LOLOSE-80860 format. One record per residue (C-alpha): x, z, y; residue number from 1; residue in one letter. Coordinates in nm, 3 decimals. Layout:
<pts>
(pt (X Z Y) NUM 'A')
...
</pts>
This chain:
<pts>
(pt (-2.400 2.609 1.044) 1 'M')
(pt (-2.034 2.602 0.942) 2 'S')
(pt (-1.798 2.318 1.029) 3 'Y')
(pt (-1.527 2.430 0.789) 4 'F')
(pt (-1.473 2.264 0.456) 5 'I')
(pt (-1.335 2.474 0.177) 6 'S')
(pt (-1.062 2.339 -0.045) 7 'I')
(pt (-1.316 2.296 -0.324) 8 'V')
(pt (-1.545 2.096 -0.092) 9 'D')
(pt (-1.254 1.881 0.025) 10 'A')
(pt (-1.161 1.810 -0.334) 11 'M')
(pt (-1.512 1.685 -0.406) 12 'S')
(pt (-1.525 1.440 -0.115) 13 'M')
(pt (-1.536 1.071 -0.208) 14 'L')
(pt (-1.230 0.878 -0.088) 15 'N')
(pt (-1.220 0.502 -0.052) 16 'E')
(pt (-0.926 0.264 -0.077) 17 'L')
(pt (-0.961 -0.101 0.021) 18 'T')
(pt (-0.679 -0.334 -0.078) 19 'I')
(pt (-0.673 -0.677 0.079) 20 'T')
(pt (-0.495 -0.975 -0.066) 21 'R')
(pt (-0.279 -1.001 0.248) 22 'E')
(pt (-0.168 -0.636 0.233) 23 'D')
(pt (-0.085 -0.663 -0.136) 24 'Y')
(pt (0.113 -0.986 -0.090) 25 'L')
(pt (0.310 -0.820 0.192) 26 'N')
(pt (0.386 -0.530 -0.043) 27 'Y')
(pt (0.504 -0.770 -0.314) 28 'L')
(pt (0.720 -0.963 -0.068) 29 'N')
(pt (0.891 -0.641 0.044) 30 'Q')
(pt (0.923 -0.496 -0.304) 31 'R')
(pt (1.029 -0.807 -0.495) 32 'L')
(pt (1.177 -1.020 -0.215) 33 'R')
(pt (1.015 -1.330 -0.363) 34 'L')
(pt (1.099 -1.678 -0.241) 35 'Q')
(pt (1.006 -2.036 -0.319) 36 'G')
(pt (0.814 -2.115 -0.637) 37 'S')
(pt (0.805 -1.750 -0.750) 38 'C')
(pt (0.620 -1.651 -0.433) 39 'Q')
(pt (0.372 -1.938 -0.475) 40 'K')
(pt (0.299 -1.834 -0.834) 41 'E')
(pt (0.223 -1.477 -0.724) 42 'I')
(pt (-0.006 -1.602 -0.447) 43 'E')
(pt (-0.210 -1.801 -0.701) 44 'N')
(pt (-0.297 -1.495 -0.910) 45 'I')
(pt (-0.613 -1.309 -0.808) 46 'G')
(pt (-0.707 -0.943 -0.817) 47 'F')
(pt (-0.947 -0.976 -1.114) 48 'P')
(pt (-0.660 -1.098 -1.335) 49 'F')
(pt (-0.413 -0.839 -1.205) 50 'L')
(pt (-0.658 -0.555 -1.252) 51 'F')
(pt (-0.780 -0.663 -1.597) 52 'A')
(pt (-0.426 -0.723 -1.723) 53 'S')
(pt (-0.313 -0.375 -1.613) 54 'G')
(pt (-0.051 -0.498 -1.367) 55 'S')
(pt (0.213 -0.227 -1.325) 56 'E')
(pt (0.284 -0.344 -0.970) 57 'L')
(pt (-0.084 -0.321 -0.876) 58 'L')
(pt (-0.112 0.024 -1.029) 59 'R')
(pt (0.199 0.137 -0.840) 60 'S')
(pt (0.055 0.001 -0.517) 61 'Y')
(pt (-0.279 0.179 -0.572) 62 'I')
(pt (-0.112 0.511 -0.654) 63 'L')
(pt (0.115 0.479 -0.351) 64 'G')
(pt (-0.168 0.394 -0.113) 65 'E')
(pt (-0.387 0.680 -0.233) 66 'T')
(pt (-0.094 0.924 -0.239) 67 'E')
(pt (-0.266 1.057 -0.551) 68 'F')
(pt (0.052 1.191 -0.711) 69 'A')
(pt (0.118 1.416 -0.412) 70 'S')
(pt (-0.217 1.591 -0.470) 71 'T')
(pt (-0.131 1.690 -0.827) 72 'L')
(pt (-0.019 2.035 -0.931) 73 'E')
(pt (0.336 2.058 -1.062) 74 'D')
(pt (0.213 2.096 -1.419) 75 'K')
(pt (0.079 1.738 -1.403) 76 'Y')
(pt (0.382 1.577 -1.243) 77 'K')
(pt (0.573 1.388 -1.506) 78 'L')
(pt (0.800 1.093 -1.437) 79 'P')
(pt (0.572 0.862 -1.639) 80 'D')
(pt (0.349 0.655 -1.409) 81 'R')
(pt (0.124 0.581 -1.707) 82 'G')
(pt (0.041 0.950 -1.723) 83 'F')
(pt (-0.037 0.965 -1.350) 84 'I')
(pt (-0.254 0.652 -1.382) 85 'W')
(pt (-0.440 0.823 -1.669) 86 'Y')
(pt (-0.511 1.120 -1.441) 87 'L')
(pt (-0.611 0.896 -1.150) 88 'F')
(pt (-0.856 0.709 -1.373) 89 'S')
(pt (-1.045 1.038 -1.416) 90 'Q')
(pt (-1.096 1.055 -1.039) 91 'A')
(pt (-1.228 0.697 -1.004) 92 'V')
(pt (-1.602 0.678 -0.939) 93 'R')
(pt (-1.650 0.309 -0.844) 94 'E')
(pt (-1.440 -0.007 -0.849) 95 'I')
(pt (-1.519 -0.342 -0.691) 96 'F')
(pt (-1.274 -0.621 -0.774) 97 'V')
(pt (-1.296 -0.963 -0.607) 98 'A')
(pt (-1.037 -1.239 -0.564) 99 'P')
(pt (-0.964 -1.132 -0.204) 100 'E')
(pt (-0.994 -0.751 -0.221) 101 'N')
(pt (-1.035 -0.440 -0.430) 102 'I')
(pt (-1.236 -0.135 -0.327) 103 'V')
(pt (-1.181 0.187 -0.520) 104 'I')
(pt (-1.386 0.500 -0.459) 105 'K')
(pt (-1.236 0.814 -0.608) 106 'Y')
(pt (-1.291 1.187 -0.602) 107 'E')
(pt (-1.002 1.429 -0.640) 108 'L')
(pt (-1.052 1.688 -0.914) 109 'Q')
(pt (-0.941 2.047 -0.943) 110 'E')
(pt (-0.848 1.997 -1.308) 111 'E')
(pt (-0.769 1.687 -1.511) 112 'Y')
(pt (-0.798 1.637 -1.886) 113 'R')
(pt (-0.463 1.594 -2.050) 114 'K')
(pt (-0.425 1.313 -2.304) 115 'P')
(pt (-0.341 1.370 -2.665) 116 'F')
(pt (0.008 1.509 -2.682) 117 'R')
(pt (0.151 1.223 -2.890) 118 'Q')
(pt (0.088 0.967 -2.613) 119 'F')
(pt (0.263 1.121 -2.314) 120 'Y')
(pt (0.452 1.435 -2.407) 121 'L')
</pts>
């Protein structure tokens, strides 16, 4: 019985990211330096709304926490975060979104489908 995992096996392992409301609010406070009424408005918005509306800040947080971009080959690394989010969406296997947390299960791929050229290149 072997205890070694090949690169291919490691790529096919399911990863899980759990984002709590508290962690995300801390991220926003550091990133945006919110104060007063602006901070209270952000605190009143839940994860279902942020996820469904395609929040750029939430997407940036998810990509940063998963370190997904660092796993990509150079041919996939473009400065456009929308392109990286498109690739990450191909790795997602399950998503649970609740007002207080988000759980994302994803599986890194060896190859990713590129979008139609007119959208990103």
